[in-house]
C-alpha positions as CSV (number, residue, x, y, z in Angstrom):
1,M,-16.1,-6.4,-18.6
2,P,-17.9,-5.5,-15.4
3,V,-21.1,-7.5,-14.7
4,K,-22.8,-4.1,-14.3
5,Y,-22.3,-0.6,-13.1
6,I,-23.6,0.5,-9.7
7,P,-24.5,4.2,-8.9
8,Y,-22.2,5.8,-6.4
9,Y,-25.2,7.1,-4.6
10,P,-28.8,7.2,-5.8
11,N,-29.4,11.0,-5.9
12,T,-27.2,14.0,-5.5
13,V,-28.3,16.0,-2.5
14,E,-29.6,19.4,-3.6
15,G,-26.9,22.0,-3.3
16,Q,-24.2,19.4,-2.7
17,A,-20.8,20.6,-3.8
18,I,-19.9,18.0,-6.5
19,L,-16.9,19.0,-8.4
20,D,-18.6,19.9,-11.7
21,N,-21.6,21.9,-10.5
22,I,-20.4,25.0,-8.7
23,T,-18.2,27.7,-10.1
24,R,-16.0,28.1,-7.1
25,T,-14.9,24.4,-7.1
26,Q,-14.3,24.4,-10.8
27,R,-12.0,27.4,-10.4
28,V,-10.1,25.9,-7.4
29,L,-9.9,22.4,-8.7
30,R,-9.6,22.9,-12.5
31,Y,-7.2,20.3,-13.5
32,R,-6.4,18.2,-16.5
33,E,-8.9,15.6,-17.7
34,N,-11.3,15.9,-14.7
35,D,-14.1,15.7,-17.3
36,K,-13.3,12.0,-17.6
37,V,-13.8,11.6,-13.8
38,Y,-17.4,13.0,-14.2
39,D,-18.1,10.6,-17.0
40,R,-16.9,7.6,-14.9
41,I,-18.9,8.7,-11.8
42,K,-22.1,9.1,-13.9
43,R,-21.5,5.6,-15.3
44,G,-21.1,4.2,-11.9
45,M,-18.8,1.8,-10.0
46,P,-17.8,-1.3,-12.0
47,F,-19.1,-4.5,-10.3
48,Y,-17.0,-7.5,-11.3
49,E,-17.2,-11.2,-10.5
50,V,-15.9,-11.9,-7.0
51,E,-14.3,-15.2,-6.3
52,P,-14.2,-16.6,-2.7
53,I,-10.6,-17.7,-2.1
54,E,-10.5,-19.0,1.5
55,T,-12.6,-19.0,4.7
56,V,-10.5,-18.9,7.9
57,G,-12.1,-20.0,11.1
58,E,-15.8,-19.8,11.6
59,P,-18.1,-18.1,9.0
60,S,-18.2,-14.3,9.8
61,E,-18.8,-10.9,8.2
62,N,-15.1,-10.0,8.3
63,L,-13.7,-9.6,4.8
64,V,-10.2,-9.5,3.3
65,I,-10.6,-8.4,-0.3
66,R,-8.0,-8.3,-3.0
67,G,-8.9,-5.6,-5.5
68,E,-9.1,-1.9,-6.1
69,C,-11.0,0.4,-3.8
70,I,-13.7,1.4,-6.3
71,S,-14.4,-2.2,-7.3
72,A,-14.5,-3.3,-3.6
73,C,-17.0,-0.6,-2.8
74,A,-19.2,-1.7,-5.8
75,Y,-19.2,-5.2,-4.3
76,L,-20.0,-4.0,-0.8
77,K,-22.8,-1.8,-2.1
78,E,-24.2,-4.7,-4.1
79,Q,-24.2,-6.8,-1.0
80,G,-25.9,-4.1,1.1
81,I,-22.9,-3.8,3.4
82,K,-22.5,-0.5,5.3
83,V,-19.4,0.8,7.1
84,D,-19.3,2.7,10.3
85,L,-15.7,3.8,10.4
86,V,-13.2,4.2,7.6
87,Y,-9.4,4.7,8.1
88,I,-7.4,5.0,4.9
89,D,-3.6,5.5,4.5
90,P,-3.4,5.7,0.7
91,P,-0.2,6.6,-1.3
92,F,1.0,10.1,-0.5
93,A,1.9,11.0,-4.1
94,S,5.4,11.2,-2.8
95,G,7.2,10.0,-5.9
96,A,8.8,7.1,-4.0
97,D,9.0,3.4,-4.7
98,Y,8.3,1.1,-1.8
99,A,9.9,-2.3,-1.5
100,K,10.0,-5.0,1.1
101,K,13.0,-7.0,2.2
102,V,12.8,-10.6,1.2
103,F,14.7,-12.9,3.5
104,L,15.9,-16.4,2.7
105,R,14.9,-18.9,5.4
106,K,17.2,-21.4,7.1
107,N,17.5,-24.6,5.0
108,P,16.4,-27.5,7.2
109,K,18.7,-29.8,5.3
110,I,21.7,-27.9,6.5
111,A,20.3,-26.7,9.8
112,D,21.0,-29.9,11.8
113,N,24.2,-28.5,13.1
114,I,22.4,-25.6,14.8
115,A,22.1,-26.1,18.6
116,V,18.5,-26.5,19.5
117,A,19.0,-24.4,22.6
118,K,20.2,-21.5,20.5
119,Q,17.5,-18.8,20.7
120,E,18.7,-16.3,18.2
121,M,20.5,-16.3,14.9
122,D,22.9,-13.5,13.9
123,M,21.1,-11.1,11.4
124,E,24.3,-11.3,9.3
125,E,23.4,-14.9,8.6
126,L,20.2,-13.8,6.9
127,K,20.4,-13.0,3.3
128,A,17.9,-10.6,1.9
129,F,17.1,-8.7,-1.3
130,E,14.3,-6.2,-2.1
131,E,11.1,-6.7,-4.1
132,K,9.2,-3.6,-5.3
133,M,5.8,-3.6,-3.7
134,Y,4.3,-0.5,-5.4
135,G,5.3,2.8,-6.9
136,D,3.9,5.9,-5.4
137,I,4.6,8.0,-8.6
138,W,1.8,10.3,-9.5
139,K,1.2,13.5,-11.3
140,K,-0.8,15.8,-9.1
141,E,-3.7,15.9,-11.5
142,D,-3.8,12.1,-11.9
143,Y,-3.7,11.6,-8.1
144,L,-6.6,14.0,-7.5
145,N,-8.7,12.4,-10.2
146,W,-8.0,9.0,-8.7
147,M,-8.5,10.0,-5.1
148,Y,-11.8,11.8,-5.9
149,E,-13.3,8.7,-7.4
150,N,-12.1,6.6,-4.4
151,L,-13.6,9.1,-1.9
152,I,-17.0,9.2,-3.7
153,A,-17.0,5.4,-3.8
154,I,-16.1,5.1,-0.1
155,K,-18.8,7.6,0.9
156,S,-21.4,5.6,-1.0
157,I,-21.0,2.6,1.4
158,M,-20.6,4.6,4.6
159,N,-23.5,4.7,7.2
160,D,-25.1,8.1,7.4
161,N,-23.5,8.7,10.8
162,G,-20.2,7.1,9.9
163,S,-16.7,8.7,10.2
164,I,-13.7,8.7,8.0
165,Y,-10.0,9.2,9.0
166,F,-7.8,10.1,6.0
167,H,-4.0,9.7,6.8
168,I,-1.9,11.9,4.5
169,D,1.2,14.1,4.6
170,L,2.5,17.5,3.3
171,N,3.1,16.4,-0.3
172,I,-0.6,16.4,-1.3
173,G,-2.6,16.8,1.8
174,H,-3.7,20.4,1.2
175,Y,-5.2,19.4,-2.2
176,A,-6.7,16.2,-0.6
177,K,-8.5,18.3,2.0
178,I,-10.3,20.3,-0.7
179,L,-11.5,17.0,-2.2
180,M,-12.7,15.9,1.2
181,D,-14.5,19.1,1.8
182,E,-16.5,18.6,-1.5
183,V,-17.2,14.9,-1.0
184,F,-18.1,15.1,2.7
185,V,-20.0,18.3,2.7
186,G,-22.1,18.7,5.8
187,Y,-19.6,16.8,7.9
188,E,-17.7,18.2,10.8
189,F,-13.9,18.5,10.2
190,N,-11.0,17.9,12.6
191,E,-7.3,17.7,11.9
192,I,-5.0,15.4,13.9
193,V,-1.3,16.0,13.8
194,W,0.6,12.8,14.4
195,V,4.2,13.6,15.5
196,C,5.7,10.3,14.3
197,G,9.4,11.2,14.5
198,L,12.0,12.9,12.4
199,M,11.9,11.5,8.8
200,G,15.4,12.6,7.7
201,F,18.1,15.2,7.8
202,G,19.2,17.8,5.3
203,D,16.0,19.9,4.9
204,I,15.5,23.3,6.5
205,Y,12.6,21.9,8.4
206,P,12.8,18.1,8.3
207,K,9.5,16.3,8.2
208,A,8.5,15.1,11.7
209,H,4.8,14.6,11.4
210,E,1.9,13.4,9.3
211,T,-1.7,14.6,9.2
212,I,-5.0,12.7,9.7
213,F,-8.1,14.5,8.4
214,V,-11.3,13.5,10.3
215,Y,-14.8,13.9,8.9
216,R,-17.8,13.0,11.0
217,K,-21.4,13.9,11.5
218,A,-22.6,15.5,14.7
219,D,-24.4,12.3,15.7
220,S,-21.5,10.0,14.8
221,Y,-20.2,7.7,17.5
222,F,-17.4,9.3,19.4
223,H,-15.6,8.6,22.7
224,A,-12.8,11.0,23.5
225,P,-9.6,9.0,23.4
226,Y,-7.6,8.5,26.5
227,R,-4.4,10.5,26.4
228,R,-1.3,8.4,27.3
229,G,1.2,10.0,29.6
230,Y,-1.4,11.5,31.8
231,S,-0.8,9.0,34.6
232,E,2.9,9.8,34.6
233,R,2.1,13.5,35.0
234,I,-0.3,12.7,37.8
235,T,2.4,10.7,39.5
236,N,4.7,13.7,39.5
237,A,1.9,15.8,41.0
238,L,1.1,13.5,43.8
239,Q,1.6,14.7,47.3
240,K,2.6,12.6,50.3
241,D,1.3,13.3,53.8
242,S,3.2,12.9,57.0
243,E,1.9,9.3,57.4
244,G,3.1,8.2,54.0
245,W,-0.3,8.2,52.2
246,Y,-0.8,9.9,48.9
247,Y,-3.3,12.6,47.8
248,T,-3.7,14.4,44.4
249,R,-3.9,18.0,43.4
250,G,-6.6,19.3,41.0
251,R,-7.6,22.6,39.4
252,E,-9.8,25.0,41.5
253,T,-13.3,24.7,40.1
254,S,-14.7,27.9,41.7
255,G,-14.1,31.5,40.8
256,G,-12.7,30.7,37.3
257,G,-9.1,30.6,38.7
258,N,-6.4,28.1,38.1
259,N,-5.3,27.7,41.7
260,L,-4.6,24.2,43.0
261,K,-6.6,22.8,45.8
262,T,-6.0,19.5,47.6
263,Y,-8.0,16.4,46.9
264,I,-8.1,14.0,49.8
265,C,-10.9,12.1,48.1
266,N,-13.5,12.1,50.8
267,N,-10.8,12.1,53.5
268,Q,-9.7,8.6,52.4
269,K,-6.1,7.5,52.7
270,L,-5.0,6.3,49.3
271,S,-2.1,4.3,48.0
272,K,-0.1,5.7,45.1
273,E,-2.0,3.5,42.6
274,E,-5.4,4.4,44.1
275,A,-4.6,8.1,43.9
276,I,-3.7,7.9,40.2
277,A,-6.9,6.0,39.5
278,E,-9.0,8.5,41.4
279,A,-7.4,11.4,39.6
280,N,-8.0,9.8,36.2
281,K,-11.6,9.2,37.2
282,N,-12.3,12.7,38.4
283,R,-10.6,14.6,35.5
284,P,-12.5,14.4,32.2
285,Q,-10.3,13.4,29.2
286,S,-10.3,15.7,26.2
287,A,-9.7,14.7,22.6
288,W,-6.4,16.3,22.0
289,S,-5.6,16.9,18.3
290,V,-1.8,16.6,18.5
291,W,-0.8,13.0,19.0
292,I,2.8,12.8,20.1
293,G,4.9,9.6,19.9
294,K,6.9,8.4,22.9
295,D,5.0,10.7,25.3
296,D,1.5,10.1,24.1
297,I,1.0,7.1,21.7
298,A,3.2,4.3,22.9
299,N,5.8,2.9,20.5
300,S,5.2,5.4,17.7
301,Y,8.1,7.7,18.0
302,G,10.5,7.2,15.0
303,D,14.2,6.9,15.6
304,Y,16.1,10.0,14.4
305,G,17.3,9.5,10.8
306,V,15.7,6.2,10.3
307,G,12.8,7.6,8.2
308,T,10.3,4.8,9.2
309,Y,7.6,4.5,11.7
310,A,8.5,2.9,15.0
311,Y,6.6,-0.1,16.4
312,T,7.6,-2.9,18.7
313,E,9.5,-5.8,17.1
314,K,6.5,-8.0,17.9
315,E,4.4,-5.9,15.5
316,N,7.0,-5.7,12.8
317,V,5.7,-7.6,9.7
318,G,8.3,-6.2,7.3
319,Y,5.9,-4.1,5.3
320,A,6.7,-0.7,3.9
321,T,4.7,2.2,5.5
322,Q,3.5,0.0,8.3
323,K,1.8,2.0,11.1
324,P,2.0,1.1,14.8
325,E,-1.0,-0.6,16.4
326,A,-1.2,2.1,19.1
327,L,-2.2,4.7,16.5
328,L,-5.1,2.6,15.2
329,Q,-6.2,1.6,18.7
330,R,-6.8,5.3,19.4
331,V,-8.7,5.9,16.1
332,I,-10.9,2.8,16.3
333,S,-11.6,3.2,20.1
334,A,-12.6,6.9,19.5
335,S,-14.9,6.5,16.6
336,S,-16.5,3.0,16.8
337,D,-18.1,0.7,19.3
338,K,-18.1,-3.0,19.5
339,E,-19.6,-4.9,16.6
340,M,-19.4,-1.8,14.3
341,V,-17.8,-2.3,10.9
342,V,-14.3,-0.8,10.4
343,A,-12.9,-0.6,6.9
344,D,-9.5,0.2,5.3
345,F,-9.4,0.4,1.5
346,F,-5.6,0.7,1.3
347,G,-5.0,-2.0,3.9
348,G,-1.3,-2.5,3.5
349,S,0.1,-4.4,6.5
350,G,-3.3,-5.0,7.9
351,V,-2.9,-3.1,11.2
352,T,-6.4,-1.6,10.9
353,S,-8.1,-5.0,10.6
354,K,-5.9,-6.6,13.3
355,V,-6.6,-3.9,15.8
356,A,-10.3,-3.8,14.9
357,N,-10.5,-7.5,15.6
358,D,-8.6,-7.1,18.9
359,L,-11.2,-4.5,20.0
360,G,-14.2,-6.6,19.1
361,R,-15.1,-4.7,15.8
362,K,-16.0,-6.2,12.4
363,F,-13.4,-5.4,9.8
364,I,-13.0,-5.1,6.0
365,H,-9.4,-5.1,4.6
366,V,-9.0,-4.1,0.9
367,D,-5.7,-3.9,-1.1
368,I,-4.6,-4.5,-4.6
369,G,-1.3,-6.3,-3.7
370,I,-1.1,-10.0,-3.1
371,N,1.7,-9.3,-0.5
372,S,-0.8,-7.2,1.5
373,I,-3.4,-10.0,1.4
374,Q,-0.9,-12.6,2.5
375,T,0.5,-10.3,5.3
376,V,-2.9,-9.5,6.8
377,R,-4.0,-13.2,6.4
378,D,-1.1,-14.4,8.5
379,R,-1.5,-11.6,11.0
380,L,-5.2,-12.3,11.5
381,I,-4.6,-16.1,11.8
382,E,-2.1,-15.3,14.6
383,A,-4.8,-13.1,16.2
384,K,-7.3,-16.0,16.0
385,A,-9.7,-14.0,13.8
386,N,-12.5,-15.3,11.6
387,F,-12.7,-14.0,8.1
388,Q,-13.2,-14.7,4.4
389,I,-10.7,-13.9,1.6
390,L,-12.3,-12.7,-1.7
391,E,-10.7,-11.7,-5.0
392,I,-12.3,-9.3,-7.4
393,K,-11.7,-10.5,-11.0
394,D,-11.2,-7.1,-12.5
395,G,-8.1,-8.0,-14.5
396,V,-5.8,-5.6,-12.5
397,S,-4.4,-8.3,-10.2
398,L,-2.4,-9.8,-12.9
399,F,0.8,-10.3,-10.9
400,R,1.8,-9.8,-7.3
401,N,0.8,-6.2,-7.6
402,P,0.3,-3.6,-10.4
403,Q,3.8,-2.2,-10.1
404,Q,5.5,-5.6,-10.5
405,T,3.2,-6.3,-13.4
406,M,4.2,-3.1,-15.2
407,D,7.9,-4.0,-14.6
408,K,7.2,-7.5,-15.9
409,L,5.5,-6.3,-19.1
410,K,8.8,-4.7,-20.2
411,M,10.2,-8.2,-20.6
412,L,7.0,-9.9,-21.7
413,I,6.2,-7.9,-24.9
414,P,8.4,-9.5,-27.5
415,G,11.0,-7.1,-28.8
416,L,9.8,-4.1,-26.8
417,L,12.2,-1.2,-26.7
418,Q,11.8,1.9,-24.6
419,G,13.1,5.4,-25.0
420,L,13.2,5.4,-28.8
421,P,13.6,8.8,-30.5
422,G,10.3,10.1,-31.9
423,I,8.1,8.0,-29.6
424,S,6.6,10.1,-26.8
425,K,6.1,8.9,-23.2
426,F,2.4,8.3,-23.9
427,W,3.6,5.0,-25.5
428,F,4.9,2.2,-23.3
429,G,7.6,1.6,-26.0
430,A,7.9,0.3,-29.5
431,V,8.6,-2.9,-31.4
432,I,10.9,-2.9,-34.4
433,H,9.5,-5.3,-37.1
434,S,11.4,-6.3,-40.2
435,K,8.5,-5.7,-42.5
436,E,6.2,-3.3,-40.6
437,G,9.0,-1.1,-39.2
438,T,8.5,0.7,-35.9
439,I,5.3,-0.3,-34.1
440,P,4.5,1.9,-31.0
441,V,2.8,0.0,-28.2
442,Y,0.3,1.5,-25.7
443,V,-0.2,-0.2,-22.3
444,P,-2.6,1.1,-19.7
445,N,-0.9,2.1,-16.4
446,L,-2.1,-0.5,-13.9
447,L,-1.3,1.9,-11.1
448,N,-3.9,4.2,-12.4
449,S,-7.4,2.8,-12.3
450,Q,-8.6,5.5,-14.7
451,E,-6.7,3.8,-17.5
452,K,-8.2,0.4,-16.8
453,V,-11.1,0.6,-19.3
454,L,-10.3,1.2,-22.9
455,D,-13.1,3.5,-24.1
456,I,-13.9,6.0,-26.9
457,P,-12.3,9.0,-25.1
458,T,-9.0,7.1,-24.8
459,I,-9.1,5.9,-28.4
460,N,-10.0,9.4,-29.5
461,I,-6.8,10.7,-27.8
462,I,-4.8,8.0,-29.6
463,I,-6.1,8.5,-33.1
464,N,-6.6,12.3,-33.1
465,Q,-3.6,13.3,-31.0
466,E,-0.9,10.7,-30.4
467,L,-0.9,9.3,-33.9
468,Q,-0.5,12.8,-35.3
469,N,2.4,13.5,-32.9
470,L,4.5,10.6,-33.9
471,E,7.9,11.8,-35.2
472,V,8.7,8.5,-37.0
473,N,7.2,6.8,-40.0
474,V,4.7,4.3,-38.6
475,K,2.3,1.9,-40.3
476,K,0.8,0.3,-37.2
477,V,0.3,0.7,-33.5
478,I,-0.7,-1.8,-30.9
479,V,-3.1,-0.8,-28.1
480,Y,-3.3,-3.3,-25.2
481,Y,-6.2,-3.2,-22.8
482,I,-7.3,-4.8,-19.5
483,D,-11.0,-4.0,-19.9
484,I,-12.8,-2.7,-22.9
485,D,-16.0,-0.8,-23.0
486,D,-17.5,-2.1,-26.3
487,Q,-15.0,-3.6,-28.7
488,K,-17.3,-3.5,-31.8
489,E,-18.2,0.1,-31.1
490,L,-14.5,1.1,-30.6
491,E,-13.5,-0.6,-33.8
492,K,-16.3,1.2,-35.6
493,F,-15.2,4.5,-34.1
494,I,-11.6,3.9,-35.2
495,K,-12.7,3.1,-38.7
496,E,-14.8,6.2,-39.0
497,N,-12.5,8.7,-37.3
498,N,-8.9,7.6,-38.0
499,A,-7.7,10.2,-40.5
500,T,-4.3,8.5,-40.8
501,E,-3.3,5.4,-42.6
502,I,-1.9,3.9,-39.5
503,E,-3.5,0.6,-38.4
504,V,-4.7,0.4,-34.8
505,A,-4.6,-3.1,-33.4
506,L,-6.4,-3.8,-30.2
507,K,-5.0,-6.6,-28.0
508,D,-6.1,-8.1,-24.6
509,L,-3.4,-7.7,-22.0
510,K,-4.7,-10.6,-20.0
511,N,-3.9,-13.0,-22.9
512,L,-0.3,-11.8,-22.9
513,L,0.0,-12.5,-19.2
514,H,-2.1,-15.6,-18.9
515,D,0.6,-18.2,-19.4
516,V,3.5,-16.1,-18.1
517,V,3.4,-17.0,-14.4
518,I,5.2,-20.4,-14.3
519,E,4.4,-22.3,-11.2
520,D,7.2,-23.2,-8.8
521,I,8.2,-26.9,-8.7
522,I,7.5,-28.8,-5.5
523,D,8.9,-32.3,-4.8
524,F,7.2,-33.8,-1.8
525,K,6.2,-37.1,-0.3
526,T,3.2,-37.8,2.0
527,T,3.2,-40.9,4.2
528,Q,0.9,-42.1,6.9
529,I,2.2,-42.2,10.4
530,N,0.8,-43.2,13.8
531,D,-0.6,-39.8,14.6
532,G,-1.8,-38.9,11.2
533,F,0.1,-37.9,8.0
534,E,3.6,-36.5,7.4
535,T,4.4,-34.5,4.3
536,E,8.1,-33.9,3.6
537,I,9.3,-31.3,1.2
538,K,12.3,-32.7,-0.6
539,K,13.0,-30.1,-3.2
540,F,11.6,-26.6,-4.2
541,I,12.5,-24.8,-7.4
542,S,11.4,-21.3,-8.2
543,D,12.7,-20.0,-11.5
544,R,11.4,-16.6,-10.8
545,L,13.2,-16.3,-7.6
546,I,16.4,-17.7,-9.0
547,Q,16.3,-15.2,-11.8
548,K,15.6,-12.4,-9.3
549,I,18.5,-13.5,-7.0
550,G,20.8,-13.7,-10.0
551,E,19.9,-10.1,-10.9
552,F,20.6,-9.1,-7.3
553,N,24.0,-10.8,-7.3
554,Q,25.0,-9.3,-10.6
555,K,24.1,-5.8,-9.4
556,G,25.7,-6.2,-6.0
557,N,28.9,-7.6,-7.6
558,L,29.2,-4.6,-10.0
559,Q,28.6,-2.1,-7.2
560,S,31.2,-3.9,-5.0
561,I,33.8,-3.8,-7.8
562,A,33.1,-0.1,-8.3
563,K,33.7,0.5,-4.5
564,G,36.6,-1.9,-4.3
565,K,34.8,-4.1,-1.8
566,K,34.2,-7.9,-1.6
567,F,30.6,-9.0,-2.4
568,N,29.1,-12.1,-0.8
569,P,26.5,-13.4,-3.2
570,I,23.3,-15.1,-2.3
571,I,23.7,-18.8,-3.0
572,I,20.7,-21.2,-3.3
573,S,21.2,-24.8,-2.2
574,E,20.3,-27.7,-4.4
575,E,17.2,-28.4,-2.3
576,G,16.0,-24.8,-2.5
577,L,14.0,-25.1,0.8
578,E,15.3,-21.7,2.0
579,L,13.0,-20.1,-0.6
580,I,9.9,-21.4,1.2
581,E,7.9,-19.1,3.6
582,L,4.6,-21.1,4.2
583,I,3.3,-24.6,3.6
584,A,-0.4,-25.4,4.1
585,L,-2.4,-28.6,3.7
586,D,-6.1,-28.8,2.7
587,G,-7.8,-32.0,4.0
588,E,-11.3,-31.0,2.8
589,N,-11.2,-29.9,-0.8
590,T,-9.4,-30.8,-4.0
591,E,-10.6,-27.6,-5.8
592,G,-12.4,-24.4,-5.1
593,Q,-12.0,-22.5,-1.8
594,W,-8.9,-23.3,0.1
595,H,-9.3,-24.6,3.7
596,S,-6.1,-25.0,5.7
597,T,-6.4,-28.2,7.8
598,T,-2.9,-27.3,9.1
599,E,-0.2,-24.9,8.1
600,I,3.3,-23.8,9.1
601,K,5.1,-20.5,8.4
602,I,8.8,-20.1,8.7
603,D,9.8,-16.6,9.9
604,K,13.0,-14.9,8.8
605,L,15.0,-16.3,11.7
606,G,13.9,-19.8,10.7
607,Y,11.5,-20.4,13.5
608,V,8.2,-22.2,12.9
609,I,4.8,-20.7,13.4
610,T,2.2,-23.5,13.4
611,N,-1.4,-22.4,12.7
612,G,-0.6,-18.9,14.0
613,V,1.2,-20.1,17.2
614,K,4.9,-19.0,17.4
615,S,7.7,-21.3,18.6
616,K,11.4,-21.4,18.9
617,N,11.7,-24.5,16.9
618,F,13.5,-24.6,13.5
619,W,11.7,-26.2,10.6
620,D,12.7,-29.8,9.8
621,G,11.4,-29.8,6.3
622,K,8.1,-31.6,7.2
623,I,4.5,-30.8,8.1
624,I,2.2,-33.0,10.1
625,S,-1.6,-33.2,9.7
626,D,-4.3,-35.2,11.5
627,K,-6.4,-35.4,8.3
628,K,-5.3,-36.9,5.1
629,P,-4.1,-34.0,2.9
630,L,-5.8,-33.6,-0.4
631,R,-4.0,-30.5,-1.6
632,I,-0.7,-28.8,-0.7
633,K,0.0,-25.0,-1.0
634,V,3.5,-23.6,-0.9
635,R,4.2,-19.9,-0.7
636,N,7.7,-18.7,-1.6
637,I,9.5,-15.8,0.1
638,S,8.3,-13.3,-2.5
639,G,4.6,-14.3,-2.1
640,D,4.0,-16.5,-5.1
641,E,1.8,-19.5,-4.2
642,T,1.7,-22.9,-5.9
643,I,-1.1,-25.4,-5.2
644,K,-0.9,-29.1,-6.1
645,V,-3.4,-31.8,-5.7
646,I,-2.0,-34.8,-3.7
647,E,-2.6,-38.0,-5.6
């Protein structure tokens, strides 16, 4: 249960266009179950217990938060934290699943024969499989309900003169703009078209751009962004005199004409570089609303047919939907000043926070997935940032991310069968019991925060609609929940209103998952050496990864047989060290917040990154620390972390 509920904002502004109080909006945005949205907003944002996980560097106001947008906003509002600039790149309601490639590392036990001077390994040597990160599968109505709540929550913690950039595409953008208009009434609106590259072939008009909606107050901070490519065009317009000096041409400022006149810049003789600088200084920059990759925003032009966003290899963190740093550099530079707070509530790969830190801003990164938190953590450590990692204990972060938890539940509920005749899609599936017969099972959709709290409206739907619609003879149903409004009140409501003889059993989903995540096994030895302490990893066993790789091999083998091709399976060594991505040692605490005294990360090519500093050295299976380590943390290549106290 939440500790309490926090109002989204104290009082509704008179005449403000909230979705339920003007006829026009009700007509335009009348969609299924939006009355439940109003009830939740009236109740407030759920404020949960927040656990500090780790402090990196010096204490600061920079935050990395694992949790949902609404719960994070409740925490920020409770702490009195205000945000000056918001950039969000939420799911696009595209119907696609997003996965990341998971690479095995080079096993140090068998890497001795690699020449030290060898700088690159062939990509063919790397073995990879995919892990689903999240599913962007939404019904339009569900997406709008969910997004409306998020936008109201975000607005509640924005400064009065703050700005928000909403990155979206053609799938749902036109509906999202209507929501933005209602939530950010009184704000100025601008639309940015980001030409990010051709996203695929086969359509009549293949997608080649995405849209960013900008809402800001007239007095919001704004500095017109510099438009890249202008210097190149100036260079082409430079004129050279008979003596080899350069001068520039500019538009005629008198008479309203567009004739060109010669700038000799106070009769000075200028070098080529000086002429470019002078022209840039004399011509005011405008905030163009079409941002074009390759020609305008560096490194953001997608390769034809690739269907991804382009960024330099240096930026690539292997995260689905990753955006180039140049895009966020322009957004943050335009709408924030140094020391202002920049927030991203669907933080993903962490580009917003990384760029904000580079530009001297404070940052807040929020995401529900553990892979996002780990990715931005490592990225910020490399950038020498100071920040704190927090986790909201709202029961949604049950596994690596909600999508993986939903997939996991199919295997965790004993005897669960899906797709049975007579059981609608409302139910997660059903269990066949020898005595009680068919038992339908309800599980809240963890991808949809609206289903997180089991309340009377949901129970009412179950007992007065779904029980009536069952086409099979049922004596009992099981209703799992993450959070429950008032269990005694719900049980009383069921007893008084259930017109059927079907038993409704309420069960806590967290109890089902509590003991499921089996920790990886680490065999290691720590010894004292002249310069400190040496910890050697002798063996690493991850049953989850071995099972996942087994499934990958089985699927790949079947596909290869069907195609008449040979399949090379992924083979894990006896030591299993190729399954390790990061090792960290804590020399200060045996419990509570983690503090990395030292850590190493092994990139997909096998090179070691020590405390954020990259090298061309291969991992030797060891980690050295000055302080005596009290705890060891090992992260496997899928993102699962295991912490052991060193005796």
